[in-house]
Every structure is written in structure tokens, then in C-alpha cells.
C-alpha positions in Angstrom: 12.1 -13.4 -1.7 13.9 -14.9 1.2 12.0 -14.3 4.4 15.0 -13.0 6.4 15.6 -10.4 3.7 12.0 -9.3 3.6 11.8 -9.0 7.4 15.0 -7.0 7.5 13.6 -4.6 4.9 10.2 -4.4 6.7 12.0 -3.4 9.9 14.0 -0.8 8.0 11.0 0.8 6.3 8.7 0.6 9.3 10.8 3.4 10.9 9.9 5.8 8.0 7.0 8.3 8.3 3.9 7.7 6.1 4.9 10.4 3.7 8.4 8.9 3.4 7.0 5.5 2.8 4.7 6.8 0.0 7.5 8.7 -1.7 10.0 5.8 -1.5 7.4 3.3 -2.7 6.4 5.4 -5.7 10.1 5.8 -6.6 10.5 2.0 -6.5 7.3 1.5 -8.5 8.6 3.9 -11.1 12.0 2.0 -11.3 10.1 -1.3 -11.6 8.2 0.1 -14.7 11.5 1.3 -16.2 13.1 -2.1 -15.6 10.2 -3.8 -17.3 10.8 -1.7 -20.4 14.6 -2.2 -20.3 14.3 -6.0 -20.2 13.6 -6.3 -23.9 16.6 -4.1 -24.7 18.9 -6.1 -22.5 17.8 -9.4 -24.1 18.0 -7.9 -27.7 21.5 -6.5 -27.0 22.6 -9.9 -25.7 21.2 -11.7 -28.8 22.9 -9.2 -31.1 26.3 -9.6 -29.3 26.0 -13.4 -29.7 25.8 -13.3 -33.4 29.5 -13.0 -34.1 30.2 -15.7 -31.5 27.9 -18.2 -33.2 29.2 -17.3 -36.7 32.7 -18.0 -35.6 31.7 -21.4 -34.2 30.1 -22.3 -37.5 33.1 -21.1 -39.5 35.4 -23.2 -37.3 33.4 -26.3 -38.3 31.3 -26.6 -35.2 28.1 -26.2 -37.0 25.9 -28.2 -34.6 27.4 -26.5 -31.6 26.8 -23.1 -33.2 23.2 -23.9 -34.1 22.5 -25.2 -30.6 24.0 -22.1 -29.0 22.0 -19.9 -31.2 18.8 -21.7 -30.2 19.7 -21.4 -26.6 20.6 -17.7 -26.7 17.7 -16.6 -29.0 14.9 -18.8 -27.7 15.6 -20.6 -24.4 17.2 -17.6 -22.5 14.5 -15.0 -23.3 11.6 -17.4 -22.6 13.1 -18.8 -19.4 13.9 -15.3 -18.0 10.5 -14.0 -18.9 8.6 -16.9 -17.2 10.9 -16.7 -14.1 10.3 -13.0 -13.8 6.5 -13.5 -13.8 6.9 -16.2 -11.2 9.0 -14.0 -8.9 6.4 -11.2 -9.2 3.8 -13.6 -8.0 6.0 -14.6 -5.0 7.2 -18.0 -6.2 10.3 -19.3 -4.4 10.9 -21.9 -7.2 10.9 -19.1 -9.8 13.5 -17.2 -7.8 15.8 -20.3 -7.6 15.4 -21.0 -11.4 16.0 -17.3 -12.1 19.3 -17.4 -10.2 20.4 -20.6 -11.9 19.6 -19.2 -15.4 21.7 -16.1 -14.7 24.6 -18.2 -13.5 24.4 -20.3 -16.7 24.3 -17.2 -18.8 27.3 -15.7 -17.0 29.5 -18.8 -17.5 28.2 -20.1 -20.8 27.6 -16.9 -22.8 29.5 -13.9 -21.4 28.3 -11.7 -24.3 24.8 -12.2 -23.0 25.7 -11.0 -19.4 24.0 -7.6 -19.7 20.9 -9.5 -18.5 22.9 -10.4 -15.4 23.2 -6.7 -14.5 19.5 -6.2 -15.3 18.6 -9.2 -13.1 20.5 -7.8 -10.1 18.6 -4.5 -10.3 15.3 -6.3 -10.8 15.8 -8.4 -7.6 16.8 -5.4 -5.6 13.7 -3.4 -6.6 11.3 -6.4 -6.3 12.5 -7.3 -2.8 11.9 -3.7 -1.6 8.5 -3.6 -3.2 7.5 -6.9 -1.6 8.6 -5.5 1.8 6.5 -2.4 1.4 3.5 -4.6 0.4 3.7 -6.2 3.9 3.8 -3.0 5.9 0.6 -1.8 7.8 -1.4 0.7 5.8 -0.2 -0.5 2.4 -0.6 0.9 -0.3 -1.7 4.4 0.9 0.0 4.5 4.2 -2.6 6.9 5.6 -2.5 7.7 9.3 -6.1 7.7 10.6 -5.1 9.6 13.8 -3.4 12.4 11.8 -6.4 12.6 9.4 -8.8 12.9 12.4 -6.6 15.6 14.0 -6.6 17.6 10.8 -10.4 17.2 10.4 -10.9 18.4 14.0 -8.6 21.4 13.4 -10.5 22.3 10.3 -13.9 22.0 12.0 -12.6 24.2 14.9 -11.4 26.9 12.5 -14.7 26.7 10.6 -16.7 27.1 13.7 -14.5 29.9 15.0 -15.2 31.8 11.8 -19.0 31.2 12.1 -19.0 28.8 9.1 -21.3 25.8 8.8 -19.4 22.6 8.9 -22.3 20.4 7.8 -21.5 18.0 10.6 -24.6 16.9 12.5 -24.7 17.6 16.2 -24.7 14.8 18.7 -27.8 14.3 20.9 -25.8 15.6 23.9 -24.9 18.8 22.1 -28.5 19.3 21.0 -29.8 18.8 24.6 -27.2 21.3 25.9 -28.4 23.9 23.3 -31.9 23.5 24.6 -30.8 23.9 28.2 -29.0 27.1 27.3 -32.2 28.4 25.6 -34.2 27.6 28.7 -31.7 29.3 31.1 -31.7 32.4 28.8 -35.5 32.5 28.8 -35.8 32.0 25.1 -38.0 28.9 25.6 -40.2 27.5 28.3 -38.9 24.5 30.1 -42.1 22.5 29.4 -41.9 23.2 25.7 -38.2 22.3 25.4 -37.3 19.2 23.6 -34.8 17.9 26.1 -35.6 14.3 25.5 -38.1 14.1 28.4 -41.9 14.0 28.1 -43.9 16.5 30.0 -47.5 15.9 30.1 -50.2 16.5 32.6 -49.5 15.1 36.0 -51.9 12.4 37.2 -53.9 13.4 40.3 -52.4 12.0 43.5 -55.0 10.4 45.6 -54.3 10.3 49.3 -56.2 7.8 51.5 -58.5 9.3 54.1 -57.0 7.2 56.9 -53.5 8.8 56.6 -52.8 11.6 59.0 -51.0 14.3 57.2 -50.6 16.4 60.3 -51.5 20.0 60.9 -51.5 22.2 57.9 
């Protein structure tokens, strides 16, 4: 798709919330699936409407012209459109240009085949929007990590307030604070508390005899 169009759509969709992005993108994906199924019907209807056109050409004595037109409308158009659609879905600019040219040829050369022109317009609209969504940050889930963390913290707080076990391991600082609380409350002796410090027997401090420690 043209870059200016994609950027414009990106700027438009970036203003939506994550839930709105997911909802709109899923709607567009569903439309894309429906259009894929409708493509065959659009082509078949165009081929059917061309029959009387080609028969009249043959009846009027333009046999070669009628046969060539039939080959174009029954073989060239469907194959060309199908290949160009695949190219557009893969992001090919050349495929987009050929797709537009093919639709112009169909519109002016075979008006009875023009139902595919309407289908092509809808296809380009949906495809352009889906491409813009694919370039947005967070695609395809559009999850907000900050919101997810906030909800997780709220759930943990509610669980702790109800006395439930959250299963979340405590940090080293939290464990140390718990031991300090137990020490202050007299539940455990300071020397036996696992505060992260080693408490062994103190080495004997030897004082040289020549040092005057003063009167005791």
C-alpha cells in the first residue's frame, strides 16, 4: 500500500485504546475472510454475464473477436486478479499497480465483468487497514504491560488482604524484614536469626602489654 496512506491510518489507529484496536482489527480480519470467499462468486458472476456478450459477437460474425474475449474473461482475468491479490497481501507494490491496471481494463473493456471492480475496492480498503494495524506497537495482541502489571498487583493485594497464599516468592528484603520482626517480638534469638549475616564466635582480642589503657 502507498506509504502516505499507511502512515495516515497508523496515526488514526494509534489513538485507539488497546481494546478498541483488538475489536476493530478482529472485525477487519473477519471482513477479509468474507471477501476471500466472495472473490470466487464475483468472478463466476462476471463470467456468466459475459456469455451473452460473447455469443452475440460470434453471431454477428466476429468469431475470432468473440473467442478471444471469452479466453480473456474466462482465463486471463481470474488468473491475473488472483495472482495480483496474493502479491498485494505480501506487500508487493508492483502487484498493487498491476491490480489497479487490470481493474481499469475490466471496467472499460468488459462492463458486464465490473462486479469484480466493486469487490476490488472493498478488498483494497480492508487490506490497507489491516496493513496499518500490523505496523502498530503491540501487534497482534495489543496488550498493555503496565495495565497487566497493575491488575496483577491489585489481585495480589486482594489475595493478601483475605489471607490467601499468592504463591509469589518473597524478595530477600521481605524475608529479612520478617526475621527482624520476629527478633523484635522475641520469637527468635538474634544470634539464631537468618538475617543474612554470619554470627560465629568472636576471636579473642589481644592487647599489647605496652599499651596504657588507663585506670579501670
